[in-house]
Residue frames as qw, qx, qy, qz and C-alpha x, y, z in Angstrom:
[[0.013, 0.787, 0.452, -0.419, 1.49, 13.50, -76.78],
 [0.262, -0.079, 0.385, 0.881, 2.76, 15.12, -79.97],
 [0.161, -0.291, -0.455, -0.826, 0.39, 17.73, -81.41],
 [0.447, -0.631, -0.633, -0.018, -1.54, 17.93, -78.15],
 [0.047, 0.463, -0.245, 0.851, -2.12, 21.03, -76.03],
 [0.472, -0.517, -0.685, 0.203, -3.14, 20.94, -72.36],
 [0.071, -0.558, 0.129, -0.816, -4.48, 23.97, -70.53],
 [0.400, -0.328, -0.754, 0.405, -4.75, 23.64, -66.75],
 [0.204, -0.635, -0.241, -0.705, -7.56, 25.83, -65.47],
 [0.652, -0.730, -0.050, -0.199, -7.02, 26.90, -61.87],
 [0.539, 0.482, -0.510, 0.466, -3.58, 27.53, -60.38],
 [0.629, -0.671, 0.161, -0.358, -4.40, 26.71, -56.77],
 [0.505, -0.561, 0.654, -0.050, -2.46, 24.25, -54.59],
 [0.756, 0.075, 0.645, 0.080, -3.22, 21.27, -56.81],
 [0.630, 0.751, 0.198, -0.010, -3.60, 22.92, -60.21],
 [0.109, 0.901, -0.417, -0.054, -0.22, 24.61, -60.12],
 [0.519, -0.414, 0.745, 0.063, 1.44, 21.32, -59.21],
 [0.762, 0.380, 0.524, 0.021, -0.28, 19.54, -62.11],
 [0.469, 0.882, -0.041, -0.014, 0.86, 22.23, -64.56],
 [0.101, -0.817, 0.567, 0.031, 4.44, 22.22, -63.29],
 [0.643, -0.216, 0.733, 0.050, 4.78, 18.42, -63.26],
 [0.737, 0.562, 0.373, 0.044, 3.46, 18.22, -66.83],
 [0.268, 0.937, -0.219, -0.040, 5.85, 20.99, -67.87],
 [0.278, -0.669, 0.686, 0.070, 8.95, 19.26, -66.52],
 [0.652, 0.053, 0.751, 0.089, 7.83, 16.12, -68.36],
 [0.133, -0.208, 0.547, 0.800, 7.97, 18.15, -71.61],
 [0.220, 0.619, 0.749, 0.082, 4.23, 18.40, -72.28],
 [0.053, 0.343, 0.217, 0.912, 2.86, 21.47, -74.04],
 [0.309, -0.613, -0.691, 0.225, 1.03, 22.92, -71.07],
 [0.006, -0.509, -0.046, -0.859, -0.59, 26.29, -70.38],
 [0.280, -0.378, -0.730, 0.496, -1.86, 27.61, -67.06],
 [0.147, -0.562, -0.273, -0.767, -4.83, 29.88, -66.39],
 [0.288, -0.444, -0.681, 0.506, -6.10, 31.53, -63.23],
 [0.001, 0.871, 0.426, 0.245, -8.59, 34.30, -62.67],
 [0.325, -0.935, 0.086, 0.109, -6.31, 36.16, -60.23],
 [0.499, 0.781, -0.353, 0.125, -2.76, 37.19, -61.05],
 [0.355, -0.705, 0.590, -0.170, -0.67, 36.12, -58.05],
 [0.834, -0.095, 0.543, 0.003, -0.87, 32.34, -58.71],
 [0.742, 0.658, 0.072, 0.105, -0.09, 33.00, -62.40],
 [0.145, 0.873, -0.426, 0.187, 3.08, 34.89, -61.54],
 [0.585, -0.511, 0.616, -0.133, 4.12, 32.13, -59.15],
 [0.879, 0.151, 0.451, 0.042, 3.68, 29.27, -61.63],
 [0.567, 0.813, -0.110, 0.069, 5.45, 31.24, -64.36],
 [0.246, -0.790, 0.561, -0.024, 8.63, 31.00, -62.29],
 [0.716, -0.159, 0.677, 0.057, 8.76, 27.29, -63.17],
 [0.111, -0.236, 0.698, 0.667, 8.61, 28.00, -66.89],
 [0.254, 0.519, 0.816, 0.026, 4.91, 27.27, -67.46],
 [0.016, -0.225, -0.311, -0.923, 3.25, 29.69, -69.87],
 [0.139, -0.561, -0.764, 0.288, 0.45, 31.15, -67.75],
 [0.025, -0.229, -0.161, -0.960, -1.96, 34.07, -67.89],
 [0.254, 0.369, 0.622, -0.642, -5.19, 35.52, -66.54],
 [0.460, 0.449, -0.223, -0.733, -6.26, 36.03, -70.18],
 [0.707, 0.095, 0.695, -0.089, -8.09, 32.88, -71.27],
 [0.656, 0.731, 0.070, -0.173, -8.51, 34.09, -74.88],
 [0.156, 0.815, -0.553, -0.076, -4.79, 34.56, -75.24],
 [0.408, -0.363, 0.836, -0.056, -3.98, 31.10, -73.93],
 [0.739, 0.310, 0.576, -0.163, -6.58, 29.20, -75.95],
 [0.544, 0.798, -0.155, -0.207, -5.29, 30.81, -79.14],
 [0.017, -0.665, 0.745, 0.049, -1.99, 29.06, -78.44],
 [0.680, -0.070, 0.708, -0.175, -3.60, 25.60, -78.35],
 [0.471, 0.442, -0.576, -0.501, -3.05, 23.34, -81.35],
 [0.347, 0.108, -0.927, -0.087, -3.93, 19.78, -82.26],
 [0.537, -0.471, -0.698, -0.060, -5.88, 17.75, -79.72],
 [0.117, -0.548, 0.244, -0.791, -7.06, 20.20, -77.07],
 [0.572, -0.357, -0.710, 0.204, -7.32, 19.05, -73.44],
 [0.224, -0.655, 0.092, -0.716, -8.96, 21.36, -70.91],
 [0.581, -0.133, -0.720, 0.354, -7.85, 20.24, -67.43],
 [0.354, -0.731, -0.097, -0.575, -10.06, 21.77, -64.73],
 [0.539, -0.109, -0.637, 0.540, -8.57, 22.10, -61.23],
 [0.214, -0.431, 0.033, -0.876, -11.25, 24.19, -59.51],
 [0.277, -0.011, 0.737, -0.617, -13.34, 23.84, -56.31],
 [0.097, 0.287, 0.933, 0.195, -16.26, 21.49, -56.96],
 [0.131, 0.664, 0.572, -0.465, -18.85, 24.15, -56.17],
 [0.199, 0.730, -0.100, -0.646, -17.96, 26.33, -59.17],
 [0.348, -0.115, 0.803, 0.470, -17.34, 23.74, -61.91],
 [0.343, 0.621, 0.700, 0.080, -20.82, 24.00, -63.45],
 [0.103, 0.935, 0.122, -0.316, -20.70, 27.78, -63.64],
 [0.236, -0.613, 0.541, 0.526, -17.21, 27.67, -65.11],
 [0.384, 0.127, 0.834, 0.376, -18.22, 25.16, -67.79],
 [0.251, 0.713, 0.651, 0.066, -21.41, 26.98, -68.69],
 [0.022, 0.971, 0.156, -0.179, -20.39, 30.63, -68.36],
 [0.201, -0.798, 0.438, 0.362, -16.66, 30.69, -69.07],
 [0.352, -0.303, 0.808, 0.363, -15.56, 27.66, -71.05],
 [0.617, 0.460, 0.623, -0.143, -18.64, 26.89, -73.15],
 [0.444, 0.852, -0.022, -0.276, -17.86, 29.44, -75.87],
 [0.013, 0.706, -0.675, -0.214, -14.39, 27.95, -76.39],
 [0.527, -0.118, 0.841, -0.017, -15.23, 24.25, -76.47],
 [0.604, 0.400, -0.364, -0.585, -15.86, 22.42, -79.73],
 [0.982, 0.037, 0.046, -0.179, -16.56, 18.87, -80.83],
 [0.824, 0.347, -0.329, 0.304, -13.53, 16.64, -80.32],
 [0.020, -0.663, 0.481, -0.573, -12.18, 18.55, -77.34],
 [0.675, -0.247, -0.666, 0.198, -11.45, 16.67, -74.12],
 [0.307, -0.710, 0.209, -0.599, -12.36, 18.11, -70.71],
 [0.637, -0.084, -0.693, 0.327, -10.74, 16.56, -67.62],
 [0.436, -0.767, 0.055, -0.467, -12.03, 17.49, -64.16],
 [0.622, 0.191, -0.639, 0.410, -9.17, 16.74, -61.78],
 [0.219, -0.418, 0.405, -0.783, -10.80, 18.26, -58.70],
 [0.046, 0.087, 0.926, -0.364, -12.98, 16.71, -56.01],
 [0.494, -0.043, -0.218, -0.841, -16.34, 16.90, -57.76],
 [0.654, 0.015, 0.616, -0.440, -19.29, 14.75, -56.68],
 [0.267, -0.092, 0.875, 0.393, -19.41, 11.71, -58.95],
 [0.341, 0.614, 0.710, -0.047, -23.08, 12.14, -59.89],
 [0.156, 0.874, -0.019, -0.460, -22.33, 15.70, -61.02],
 [0.146, -0.488, 0.704, 0.495, -19.53, 14.30, -63.17],
 [0.361, 0.271, 0.877, 0.166, -21.88, 11.76, -64.73],
 [0.286, 0.822, 0.432, -0.238, -24.31, 14.55, -65.59],
 [0.018, 0.813, -0.300, -0.499, -21.59, 16.80, -66.98],
 [0.306, -0.213, 0.830, 0.415, -20.33, 13.96, -69.12],
 [0.363, 0.532, 0.762, 0.067, -23.79, 13.43, -70.61],
 [0.172, 0.900, 0.192, -0.353, -24.26, 17.16, -71.24],
 [0.064, -0.709, 0.498, 0.495, -20.91, 17.59, -72.99],
 [0.421, 0.014, 0.859, 0.292, -21.31, 14.37, -74.99],
 [0.420, 0.721, 0.536, -0.129, -24.35, 15.93, -76.68],
 [0.204, 0.932, -0.150, -0.258, -21.94, 18.52, -78.10],
 [0.856, 0.436, -0.210, 0.184, -19.34, 15.96, -79.16],
 [0.022, 0.742, -0.527, 0.414, -17.03, 16.84, -76.27],
 [0.780, -0.088, -0.601, 0.149, -15.36, 14.05, -74.27],
 [0.358, -0.738, 0.268, -0.505, -15.47, 14.49, -70.48],
 [0.720, 0.019, -0.638, 0.275, -13.22, 12.59, -68.07],
 [0.517, -0.795, 0.099, -0.302, -13.29, 12.72, -64.28],
 [0.662, 0.331, -0.535, 0.407, -9.94, 12.26, -62.59],
 [0.677, -0.732, -0.076, -0.016, -9.69, 11.67, -58.86],
 [0.496, 0.617, -0.371, 0.485, -6.36, 13.17, -57.81],
 [0.731, -0.679, -0.055, 0.036, -4.61, 12.28, -54.55],
 [0.747, 0.203, -0.168, 0.611, -1.21, 13.33, -53.32],
 [0.336, -0.870, -0.228, 0.281, -1.80, 16.68, -51.70],
 [0.066, 0.966, -0.214, -0.133, 0.98, 19.23, -51.66],
 [0.470, -0.507, 0.673, 0.261, 3.60, 16.53, -52.27],
 [0.802, 0.417, 0.424, -0.045, 2.21, 15.33, -55.61],
 [0.431, 0.870, -0.225, -0.076, 4.41, 17.53, -57.79],
 [0.083, -0.687, 0.721, -0.042, 7.55, 16.02, -56.29],
 [0.407, -0.200, 0.880, -0.142, 6.45, 12.44, -55.59],
 [0.222, -0.083, -0.811, -0.535, 3.75, 11.87, -58.19],
 [0.568, -0.077, 0.215, -0.791, -0.02, 11.78, -57.77],
 [0.267, 0.176, 0.947, -0.041, -2.36, 8.84, -57.39],
 [0.344, 0.232, -0.239, -0.878, -4.90, 9.16, -60.24],
 [0.345, 0.281, 0.884, -0.140, -8.27, 7.47, -60.70],
 [0.173, 0.255, -0.355, -0.883, -9.89, 8.13, -64.07],
 [0.460, 0.446, 0.756, -0.133, -13.36, 7.66, -65.50],
 [0.272, 0.623, -0.149, -0.718, -14.71, 8.72, -68.86],
 [0.833, 0.488, -0.016, -0.258, -15.23, 7.69, -72.48],
 [0.859, -0.169, 0.358, 0.325, -12.77, 5.00, -73.53],
 [0.632, 0.621, 0.193, 0.422, -11.93, 6.93, -76.72],
 [0.055, -0.956, 0.161, -0.238, -10.47, 9.76, -74.62],
 [0.808, -0.540, 0.193, 0.136, -8.13, 7.50, -72.66],
 [0.816, 0.190, 0.169, 0.519, -5.46, 7.09, -75.32],
 [0.251, 0.783, 0.037, 0.568, -5.18, 10.88, -75.56],
 [0.348, -0.826, 0.191, -0.400, -4.88, 11.58, -71.84],
 [0.943, -0.295, -0.081, 0.128, -3.05, 8.49, -70.56],
 [0.667, 0.322, -0.213, 0.637, 0.46, 9.83, -71.33],
 [0.086, -0.628, 0.196, -0.748, -0.27, 12.92, -69.21],
 [0.800, -0.507, -0.015, -0.321, -1.87, 10.82, -66.48],
 [0.928, -0.037, -0.183, 0.322, 1.18, 8.56, -66.39],
 [0.419, 0.470, -0.231, 0.741, 3.53, 11.55, -66.19],
 [0.365, -0.632, 0.136, -0.670, 1.55, 12.95, -63.27],
 [0.914, -0.362, -0.120, -0.137, 1.64, 9.61, -61.43],
 [0.430, -0.702, 0.566, 0.039, 4.50, 8.01, -59.52],
 [0.003, -0.373, 0.871, 0.321, 4.80, 5.41, -62.27],
 [0.262, -0.151, -0.909, -0.285, 2.06, 2.81, -61.92],
 [0.004, -0.375, -0.732, 0.569, -0.38, 4.29, -59.40],
 [0.390, 0.301, -0.062, -0.868, -3.02, 5.31, -61.91],
 [0.272, 0.195, 0.934, 0.128, -5.88, 3.52, -63.64],
 [0.401, -0.056, -0.367, -0.838, -8.68, 3.93, -66.14],
 [0.217, 0.040, 0.854, -0.471, -11.65, 2.68, -64.11],
 [0.200, 0.469, 0.852, 0.117, -14.55, 2.84, -66.55],
 [0.100, 0.721, 0.497, 0.472, -17.40, 5.13, -67.50],
 [0.042, 0.534, -0.124, 0.835, -17.70, 8.76, -66.46],
 [0.625, -0.619, 0.031, -0.474, -18.09, 9.12, -62.71],
 [0.938, -0.141, -0.271, 0.163, -15.92, 6.14, -61.80],
 [0.525, 0.343, -0.332, 0.705, -12.85, 8.30, -61.13],
 [0.196, -0.491, 0.237, -0.815, -14.52, 10.74, -58.78],
 [0.848, -0.377, -0.162, -0.336, -16.49, 7.95, -57.10],
 [0.868, -0.005, -0.348, 0.355, -13.27, 6.09, -56.33],
 [0.291, 0.366, -0.323, 0.823, -11.61, 9.26, -55.02],
 [0.518, -0.531, -0.001, -0.670, -14.66, 9.96, -52.88],
 [0.927, -0.311, -0.203, -0.053, -14.36, 6.56, -51.21],
 [0.664, 0.243, -0.340, 0.620, -10.58, 7.09, -50.87],
 [0.024, -0.484, 0.251, -0.838, -11.28, 10.25, -48.89],
 [0.759, -0.460, -0.085, -0.453, -13.87, 8.47, -46.76],
 [0.908, -0.084, -0.307, 0.274, -11.29, 5.80, -45.91],
 [0.393, 0.403, -0.289, 0.775, -8.86, 8.61, -45.13],
 [0.432, -0.601, 0.068, -0.669, -11.33, 10.09, -42.64],
 [0.909, -0.367, -0.116, -0.157, -11.54, 6.80, -40.74],
 [0.819, 0.130, -0.276, 0.486, -7.79, 6.12, -40.78],
 [0.186, 0.515, -0.248, 0.799, -6.89, 9.58, -39.54],
 [0.579, -0.574, 0.051, -0.577, -9.45, 9.48, -36.77],
 [0.952, -0.236, -0.190, 0.048, -8.29, 6.05, -35.57],
 [0.658, 0.254, -0.286, 0.648, -4.65, 7.14, -35.52],
 [0.047, -0.554, 0.183, -0.811, -5.46, 10.39, -33.71],
 [0.752, -0.514, -0.054, -0.410, -7.65, 8.66, -31.13],
 [0.913, -0.075, -0.276, 0.290, -4.85, 6.18, -30.45],
 [0.428, 0.347, -0.279, 0.787, -2.41, 9.00, -29.82],
 [0.382, -0.599, 0.048, -0.702, -4.96, 10.68, -27.55],
 [0.901, -0.393, -0.160, -0.087, -5.05, 7.53, -25.41],
 [0.770, 0.117, -0.255, 0.573, -1.24, 7.45, -25.33],
 [0.132, 0.522, -0.152, 0.829, -1.11, 11.13, -24.39],
 [0.572, -0.567, 0.008, -0.593, -3.64, 10.66, -21.57],
 [0.880, -0.141, -0.440, 0.112, -1.89, 7.60, -20.09],
 [0.561, -0.822, 0.094, 0.039, 0.11, 7.65, -16.81],
 [0.891, -0.043, 0.157, 0.424, 3.37, 6.82, -18.60],
 [0.072, -0.873, 0.182, 0.447, 4.53, 10.32, -19.73],
 [0.788, 0.209, 0.465, 0.345, 5.31, 8.91, -23.16],
 [0.052, -0.538, 0.366, 0.758, 7.45, 10.71, -25.71],
 [0.725, 0.496, 0.385, -0.283, 5.08, 10.49, -28.66],
 [0.411, 0.755, -0.452, -0.239, 7.85, 11.16, -31.17],
 [0.119, -0.410, 0.904, -0.030, 9.70, 8.09, -29.86],
 [0.618, 0.222, 0.690, -0.305, 6.50, 6.04, -29.91],
 [0.650, 0.678, 0.038, -0.341, 5.90, 7.08, -33.51],
 [0.183, 0.667, -0.699, -0.182, 9.43, 6.14, -34.52],
 [0.340, -0.137, 0.925, -0.097, 8.72, 2.59, -33.36],
 [0.629, 0.485, 0.500, -0.345, 5.49, 2.58, -35.40],
 [0.354, 0.744, -0.267, -0.500, 7.17, 3.83, -38.58],
 [0.402, 0.483, -0.749, -0.209, 9.10, 0.72, -39.59],
 [0.232, 0.107, -0.963, 0.086, 8.07, -2.91, -39.38],
 [0.282, 0.194, 0.689, -0.638, 4.78, -2.31, -37.58],
 [0.246, 0.488, 0.822, 0.161, 1.35, -3.18, -38.87],
 [0.091, 0.889, 0.387, -0.227, 0.23, 0.48, -38.67],
 [0.364, -0.367, 0.312, 0.797, 3.21, 1.95, -40.54],
 [0.377, 0.727, 0.533, 0.211, 1.99, 4.44, -43.15],
 [0.290, 0.462, 0.083, 0.834, 2.46, 7.92, -44.58],
 [0.406, -0.770, -0.197, -0.451, 0.00, 9.22, -41.99],
 [0.801, -0.524, -0.109, 0.268, 2.18, 7.82, -39.21],
 [0.614, 0.145, 0.048, 0.774, 5.21, 9.47, -40.84],
 [0.018, -0.673, -0.162, -0.721, 3.32, 12.77, -40.78],
 [0.644, -0.732, -0.192, -0.113, 2.60, 12.30, -37.09],
 [0.766, -0.215, -0.075, 0.601, 6.36, 12.04, -36.46],
 [0.295, 0.402, 0.116, 0.859, 6.76, 15.44, -38.12],
 [0.376, -0.746, -0.261, -0.484, 3.90, 16.81, -36.02],
 [0.760, -0.614, -0.159, 0.138, 5.39, 15.63, -32.71],
 [0.704, -0.070, 0.019, 0.706, 8.85, 16.85, -33.70],
 [0.290, 0.152, 0.180, 0.928, 8.00, 20.27, -35.07],
 [0.197, -0.589, -0.453, -0.639, 4.41, 21.48, -34.53],
 [0.113, -0.160, 0.490, -0.850, 2.92, 23.58, -31.75],
 [0.314, -0.362, -0.856, -0.194, 0.15, 21.19, -30.76],
 [0.195, -0.447, -0.616, 0.619, -0.73, 23.10, -27.60],
 [0.119, 0.472, 0.072, -0.870, -1.66, 26.25, -29.51],
 [0.191, -0.038, -0.740, -0.644, -3.48, 24.45, -32.33],
 [0.594, 0.042, 0.311, -0.740, -7.27, 24.52, -32.06],
 [0.318, 0.023, 0.946, 0.067, -8.92, 21.14, -32.51],
 [0.571, 0.556, 0.166, -0.581, -11.09, 22.32, -35.40],
 [0.427, -0.050, 0.802, 0.414, -11.17, 19.86, -38.30],
 [0.443, 0.459, -0.138, -0.758, -12.44, 21.33, -41.54],
 [0.577, 0.173, 0.794, 0.087, -14.12, 19.10, -44.11],
 [0.125, 0.327, -0.446, -0.824, -14.53, 19.44, -47.87],
 [0.705, 0.180, -0.006, -0.686, -17.47, 17.06, -48.33],
 [0.550, 0.289, -0.745, -0.244, -16.09, 13.75, -49.59],
 [0.016, 0.065, -0.912, 0.404, -16.49, 11.98, -46.23],
 [0.492, 0.268, 0.432, -0.707, -20.16, 12.90, -46.05],
 [0.635, 0.388, -0.390, -0.543, -20.63, 11.82, -49.67],
 [0.340, 0.229, -0.912, 0.015, -19.10, 8.42, -48.84],
 [0.217, 0.103, 0.783, -0.574, -21.40, 8.00, -45.85],
 [0.593, 0.371, 0.137, -0.701, -24.42, 8.84, -48.02],
 [0.560, 0.375, -0.645, -0.360, -23.26, 6.42, -50.73],
 [0.090, 0.120, -0.957, 0.248, -22.91, 3.67, -48.14],
 [0.405, 0.261, 0.597, -0.642, -26.47, 4.25, -47.00],
 [0.596, 0.444, -0.210, -0.636, -27.68, 4.37, -50.61],
 [0.575, 0.333, -0.722, -0.191, -26.03, 1.02, -51.38],
 [0.877, -0.386, -0.124, -0.259, -26.92, -0.61, -48.06],
 [0.719, 0.238, -0.466, 0.457, -23.32, -0.77, -46.81],
 [0.600, -0.760, -0.192, 0.163, -22.36, -0.36, -43.16],
 [0.514, 0.523, -0.172, 0.658, -19.84, 2.51, -42.97],
 [0.524, -0.805, -0.278, 0.019, -20.02, 3.23, -39.24],
 [0.649, -0.350, 0.004, 0.675, -16.31, 4.08, -38.85],
 [0.278, 0.280, 0.306, 0.867, -16.37, 6.62, -41.66],
 [0.259, -0.745, -0.434, -0.436, -19.69, 7.99, -40.42],
 [0.609, -0.703, -0.235, 0.281, -18.35, 8.41, -36.88],
 [0.546, -0.174, 0.113, 0.811, -15.19, 10.12, -38.14],
 [0.078, 0.505, 0.388, 0.767, -17.32, 12.52, -40.18],
 [0.439, -0.792, -0.391, -0.165, -19.45, 13.24, -37.11],
 [0.635, -0.473, -0.124, 0.598, -16.30, 14.05, -35.13],
 [0.341, 0.157, 0.236, 0.896, -15.41, 16.68, -37.74],
 [0.210, -0.687, -0.425, -0.551, -18.84, 18.24, -37.40],
 [0.616, -0.721, -0.304, 0.093, -18.59, 18.27, -33.60],
 [0.646, -0.119, -0.071, 0.751, -15.08, 19.77, -33.73],
 [0.106, 0.569, 0.212, 0.787, -16.63, 23.10, -34.68],
 [0.529, -0.777, -0.276, -0.200, -18.09, 23.39, -31.16],
 [0.007, -0.808, 0.422, -0.411, -15.96, 25.30, -28.68],
 [0.727, -0.498, 0.401, -0.249, -16.06, 22.52, -26.07],
 [0.964, 0.103, 0.210, 0.127, -14.36, 20.08, -28.46],
 [0.491, 0.827, -0.195, 0.194, -11.52, 22.29, -29.61],
 [0.260, -0.725, 0.615, -0.165, -9.15, 21.13, -26.86],
 [0.967, -0.010, 0.240, -0.084, -9.49, 17.46, -27.86],
 [0.355, -0.577, 0.627, 0.385, -5.99, 16.14, -28.50],
 [0.566, 0.207, 0.752, 0.267, -7.20, 13.78, -31.24],
 [0.374, 0.865, 0.330, -0.048, -8.90, 16.65, -33.08],
 [0.088, -0.886, 0.330, 0.314, -5.66, 18.63, -33.05],
 [0.468, -0.299, 0.751, 0.357, -3.72, 15.70, -34.52],
 [0.532, 0.521, 0.647, 0.166, -6.25, 15.19, -37.35],
 [0.208, 0.961, 0.099, -0.152, -6.18, 18.91, -38.15],
 [0.211, -0.764, 0.514, 0.327, -2.39, 18.90, -38.26],
 [0.575, 0.019, 0.761, 0.300, -2.26, 15.75, -40.43],
 [0.469, 0.756, 0.453, 0.051, -4.55, 17.47, -42.94],
 [0.029, 0.957, -0.180, -0.226, -2.22, 20.45, -42.96],
 [0.414, -0.531, 0.660, 0.332, 0.87, 18.31, -43.55],
 [0.506, 0.134, 0.779, 0.345, -0.44, 16.28, -46.47],
 [0.309, 0.673, 0.603, 0.298, -2.80, 18.74, -48.12],
 [0.229, 0.172, -0.018, 0.958, -1.78, 22.19, -46.98],
 [0.320, -0.702, -0.543, -0.332, -5.22, 22.60, -45.39],
 [0.047, -0.631, 0.272, -0.725, -5.38, 25.44, -42.92],
 [0.487, -0.344, -0.716, 0.362, -5.25, 24.91, -39.19],
 [0.257, -0.840, -0.182, -0.442, -6.81, 27.17, -36.59],
 [0.377, 0.233, -0.558, 0.702, -4.87, 28.77, -33.76],
 [0.383, -0.623, -0.636, 0.245, -6.30, 29.02, -30.27]]
């Protein structure tokens, strides 16, 4: 990655981790955020960061990579109103957020007309990615891959990344990943709800310890449940499960392609129904909400 500059745009939970992990792997990385507090926080790790985009872009040399880590709803406006005046032919734009794959396909076509290479990078790992490495699923023009692969590899845990094909493939794969996640979390939480409601007065931490090693259902999500039963205040957690859209997108894609996705669809419906007051005492809803908090830092609601 000699003579390459990477600017990470958006210092939220995921963006700051991306910038810091690239920095410790000796990449030339800059960090930008509109508000100052996240900038000051990421600067503590040694990343050069600022709220002044002009100042940062002037520091970029060689192959320029603009790595967007922003909420999917504002990516178009950011590209068109903020970044457009800085981009030039030969630049590479990577969207590492959770954008809808069809939007990424469109953005790729629009930027290609200006000679700009656009890659979509599905990024999984939550708030533990900086330490443990992210899982990365990349789509985009093949000619961009040789430029971004070293950074992608550094962000990964070693081999859990892939170039998956044309623009849109990365975000499509991450979308389905999140749909699978919906179904897995709901199944685990429903199982624990049955255990909790049984006549056996089970210690769910002990049950989970038996699940963690050697069992068919052992997984990171089960490990997180052990943390929940050991440390969290389940009784005072409201069973409200927020959603960011990827589960619904997966359900719609299944219908579009004629695929039966009833488990994912039901788990998405549970999240919708969790907003109703009468469902906020459901034990399974509380466990899903707490799992989301443990792996992604997503907020929980207190009763």
